[in-house]
C-alpha positions as CSV (number, residue, x, y, z in Angstrom):
1,M,0.0,0.1,0.0
2,A,1.4,3.3,-0.8
3,G,1.4,6.4,1.6
4,D,-0.8,7.2,4.4
5,H,-4.1,6.2,2.2
6,G,-3.0,2.6,2.3
7,K,-2.3,2.7,6.4
8,P,-5.7,2.1,7.5
9,V,-6.6,-0.9,4.9
10,M,-3.0,-2.7,5.8
11,L,-3.8,-2.0,9.6
12,M,-7.2,-3.5,9.3
13,R,-5.7,-6.7,7.3
14,L,-3.0,-7.0,10.0
15,L,-5.3,-7.0,12.9
16,Q,-8.1,-9.2,11.4
17,A,-5.5,-11.9,10.7
18,P,-5.8,-15.1,13.1
19,G,-4.1,-14.5,16.3
20,A,-3.4,-10.9,15.7
21,L,-5.2,-9.7,19.0
22,P,-5.1,-8.4,21.4
23,A,-3.1,-5.2,19.9
24,V,-1.3,-2.1,20.6
25,V,-0.8,0.5,17.7
26,Y,1.3,3.1,18.5
27,C,0.5,6.6,16.6
28,G,2.7,9.7,17.1
29,R,0.1,12.1,17.7
30,R,-3.3,12.3,19.9
31,R,-5.3,13.0,16.9
32,T,-4.0,10.3,15.1
33,C,-4.8,7.8,18.1
34,E,-8.4,8.9,18.1
35,E,-8.5,8.5,14.1
36,V,-6.9,5.1,14.2
37,T,-9.6,4.1,17.1
38,E,-12.4,5.2,15.0
39,A,-11.1,3.2,11.9
40,L,-10.5,0.0,14.1
41,V,-14.0,0.3,15.8
42,A,-15.9,0.7,12.6
43,G,-14.1,-2.5,11.4
44,G,-15.3,-4.4,14.2
45,I,-12.5,-4.2,16.5
46,R,-13.0,-3.1,20.2
47,T,-10.5,-0.4,20.7
48,A,-10.0,2.5,22.5
49,A,-7.7,5.7,22.5
50,Y,-5.1,6.1,25.2
51,H,-2.9,9.4,25.2
52,A,-1.9,12.1,27.5
53,G,-4.8,14.3,26.4
54,L,-7.5,12.0,28.2
55,T,-8.3,12.2,31.6
56,G,-6.4,10.2,34.2
57,E,-9.5,8.4,34.8
58,R,-10.4,7.7,31.3
59,R,-6.6,6.6,30.6
60,S,-7.1,4.1,33.6
61,A,-10.3,2.9,32.5
62,T,-9.0,2.1,28.9
63,L,-6.2,0.2,30.7
64,D,-8.3,-1.8,32.6
65,A,-10.4,-2.8,30.0
66,F,-7.6,-3.8,28.1
67,L,-5.9,-5.8,30.6
68,S,-9.0,-7.6,31.5
69,G,-9.8,-8.3,27.7
70,E,-12.6,-6.3,27.1
71,L,-10.6,-4.2,24.5
72,E,-9.0,-5.8,21.7
73,A,-6.7,-2.9,20.8
74,V,-5.4,0.2,21.7
75,A,-4.4,3.3,19.8
76,A,-1.8,5.0,21.7
77,T,0.9,7.3,21.9
78,T,4.1,7.0,24.0
79,A,2.1,7.5,27.0
80,F,0.9,4.1,27.0
81,G,3.5,1.3,27.5
82,M,5.7,2.1,30.7
83,G,4.6,-0.2,33.4
84,I,2.1,-2.1,31.3
85,D,2.3,-5.7,31.9
86,K,0.1,-7.8,29.5
87,P,2.1,-10.8,28.5
88,D,-0.4,-11.9,25.6
89,V,0.0,-9.0,23.7
90,R,-0.1,-10.4,20.1
91,S,0.8,-7.5,17.6
92,V,2.3,-4.3,18.2
93,V,1.8,-1.8,15.0
94,H,3.6,1.5,14.6
95,W,1.3,3.8,12.6
96,A,4.5,6.0,11.8
97,L,8.1,6.0,12.5
98,P,9.2,6.3,16.0
99,A,11.6,9.1,17.1
100,S,14.3,6.7,17.8
101,P,15.5,2.9,17.3
102,E,15.1,2.7,21.1
103,E,11.8,3.9,21.2
104,Y,10.8,1.4,18.3
105,Y,12.7,-1.6,20.4
106,Q,11.1,-0.6,23.7
107,Q,7.6,-0.4,22.1
108,A,8.0,-3.6,20.2
109,G,9.0,-5.3,23.3
110,R,5.5,-5.2,24.5
111,A,4.5,-8.1,22.4
112,G,4.8,-11.7,23.0
113,R,6.0,-11.5,26.6
114,D,4.4,-14.7,27.3
115,G,6.7,-16.5,24.8
116,D,4.1,-17.3,22.1
117,P,4.5,-16.0,18.6
118,A,3.7,-12.2,17.9
119,R,3.9,-9.5,15.4
120,C,5.7,-6.4,15.3
121,T,4.9,-4.2,12.2
122,L,6.0,-0.6,11.3
123,L,3.5,1.2,8.7
124,Y,5.6,3.8,6.6
125,S,4.9,6.6,4.7
126,P,7.7,9.1,3.2
127,R,5.7,11.6,5.0
128,D,7.0,10.4,8.1
129,K,10.3,11.3,7.8
130,G,9.2,14.7,7.8
131,L,7.3,14.7,11.1
132,I,10.5,13.2,12.7
133,V,12.5,16.1,11.3
134,F,10.0,18.7,12.5
135,F,10.5,17.2,16.1
136,I,14.2,17.0,15.7
137,N,14.7,20.6,14.4
138,R,12.3,21.6,17.0
139,A,14.2,20.1,19.9
140,K,17.6,21.9,18.7
141,L,19.0,24.1,21.3
142,D,21.0,27.3,20.1
143,A,24.3,28.6,21.5
144,G,22.4,30.8,23.9
145,D,20.4,27.9,25.1
146,L,23.4,25.8,25.9
147,T,25.5,28.4,27.4
148,G,22.5,29.3,29.9
149,V,22.6,25.2,30.6
150,H,26.2,25.3,31.1
């Protein structure tokens, strides 16, 4: 599939495959979490979004529902992951390039903790590179910043 238009179709194929659920879909932005959630729910997969823009109560409820099996998938930002222990996650899908190889490795490690087969998939679009470059450039420090820190 080419570009962003093919991602929803590919994601549905991946998650409708036998043994693909439960799943975590990592998205780079809150809005993307909501859009991916809508697409998965429309495709019949019990899904909720998880990101820092939600209330703590809603995040807790989503986590509890995922851990109990009530939800089949979570579309999440990096806010979802640390301390999450669901050993039977069968799929981790990255909707876009993670910010670093370390981030990818850490998030992919959510799958298959029970020792059974699991899948990790990266859906890539050339546009994703531009978003990563934007975030890298935004994080750059100028000489004045460095002097102030020093």
